[in-house]
N, C-alpha and C positions, 0 to 999 in steps of 0.2 A: 880697602879701598879707598882711592882717592876721593878728593870733593869735587872733581869735574866728572869723574866716571857715576859716581853716586846719583850727582844731580839729573845726568843726562838718564837713566836708568829708570826714574822715578817716574815720569809719565808712560813708559811701557808697562811697567809694573800695573800702574793705576788701570792703563786701559786694558790688561789683562784680567785683571779681576773684574771690572766691569764686561768682559764679554762673559767671563763665566757665569760670572751674578744674573747676566741677564740670560744664557742658557737655559737656567734654573727657575727661571721663574716661569709659572702657571699662566700663559698668556688668557685661561679660558676657553670657550668655545669657539670654533672654526665658523659658527654659523651666528645668523641674528633670528631670533622667532619674530614673525611675523604676525601670530594670533594661536592662542591656547584651543585647544581642543582635544577630543578622545570620543571612543564611543561608549554608550551606556550599555554596557552587555557584550555582546557578541557583534561584529560586524553588519551594516545592514544588508541586505540581498543584494547584488546588483541590478540596477533598471535600466542603464546605459551597457555600453559596451563592455566587456571585462578585458581590463587590461592588463590583471596579474594575478596568479592564481599561487596562494601560500598553503605550503603542505605541512604539518605538523607531524612530530613525534608520534605514533601510534594511529597513525591513518587517518586523522581531520584533515580538510582542506578549505579552504576559501577563496570564492571568485571576488575580487575587488573590481569597482569600476571607479572613474575619477570623481564623483561624488562621494562614495564611501572613502577614499583616501583622505580627500580633502576634509571629512569630518575630523582626523588626528591635525594635533599641533603641526603650524604652518611655519617652515624655516625658509632662509635663504641664505646664500654663499656667494661670493663674487671670487673665483679663482679663475686661475690657467686651468686649461683642461686637454686631455689628452685626444687626439693624438698631436694637437698643437700645442706644447709644452712653450713654447717660445713666442707665442700670438699673442693679444691681448686678451683680457680676463672677461669672462662673461660672470653674468647674475642669474644664478640658477635658484629655481624653486617649487618646494616640495616637501616631504616627509621625511622623518627621520629615521632610517633602518630603526633603530634602537627604539623608539616609539612605536611604532608597526607591531616588532617583535612584542613588546610590552602588553600592548592592547589585545594581542591573541592570547596573552597568557603562558608565554614560551619563555619568561625570561628565566636562561639557564646558561652560564658561561661557558660550558662544557659542549655545548651543541657546535654542531656543523652546519655553516650555510653554504648553500648550491645554490649558485645563481645560473639562470638557462635563460639564452636571448632568442629573439624570432628565428635565429638562424642555426640554432641547435648548440652554438659556443656555451661552453659550461667550465664554470671554475668553481673548485670550493675551498675554503677556510676554516679555521675555528671563529666560531664568535667571540672569543678574547682576544684574539688580534685583529678582528675587523671594529670590534667595539669601540676603542680609542682613537679610530681614523675619523668617526663621526658621520658614516657614509649616508649621504641623502639619496633617496629616490626621487629624482625631479622629475617634475611635469612641464616646467615651463623653463626658459632662456632668454634672458632679456625683454620678460615678460609676455613672450606668446609662448603660447601651450604646443609641446615638443607633437611632430609626427614624425610617421615613417620617416621622411625624408630628411628630420633633425636628428636620426637614429632614436627616435622615441616609440612611442609616445611615453615612456619611463627608461631612464637612467640612471647610473650609479653614478655619484659624485663624490670626491675626494677632495678634502683640502690641498691641492696641490702643492703651495708655497708651504707649507708646515709638515710635507711628508719627509723623515730622515731614517737614514743617511743620505738616500738617493731614491728622488720619485720615480725612477724609470723601473723602480725593482716592483712598484704598484701598478704599473701599466696594465696588467691583465685583469685588475680588479673594476677597471673602468668599463662596466658592462653595458653596452648601447642596447636598446631597444629589448630592456629587459621583459620576459612573458613568466617566468617560472621562478620563486626563490622555495628552496626545500630545506628545512629545519630538520636535522636530525641528530640522534644520540650517536657518538663514535663507535 
């Protein structure tokens, strides 16, 4: 290698190394914790409108209202979101699906998670595939409570900009108007 070509290739080599190292760094969670929380034992019985029903393996189920969900750790995530992937980011607030599952004592990476929306749309994925995506069950968008007209009152929100290799492969998981979560054994 002559002196000129060796000098010209060093910056390129350094850039490639930096890109490689940058791709290997764990950037931490894709959300910010707003406040810590949890249930003391089982979730409280609903006093308001039931927003979500969760079915556990073995036939047990829980109806959850806004107050019950708000007792869990509250998080927020700023992200672009389906179907407006090219649009501006919004800030979503709610609870981590992982915290909901843990709060119900159903922590098992072998579980299957089935989401059902108000319009009966359903999608099912293994928990071990969903867990690294850190899904949030959002109740708020940009500081406002989600309503039916906002595709709420509950929405599954993923970290759009962190999805690899292709965000569109996860589009089916952006469940709007979430009504039921079923946790079941394969």
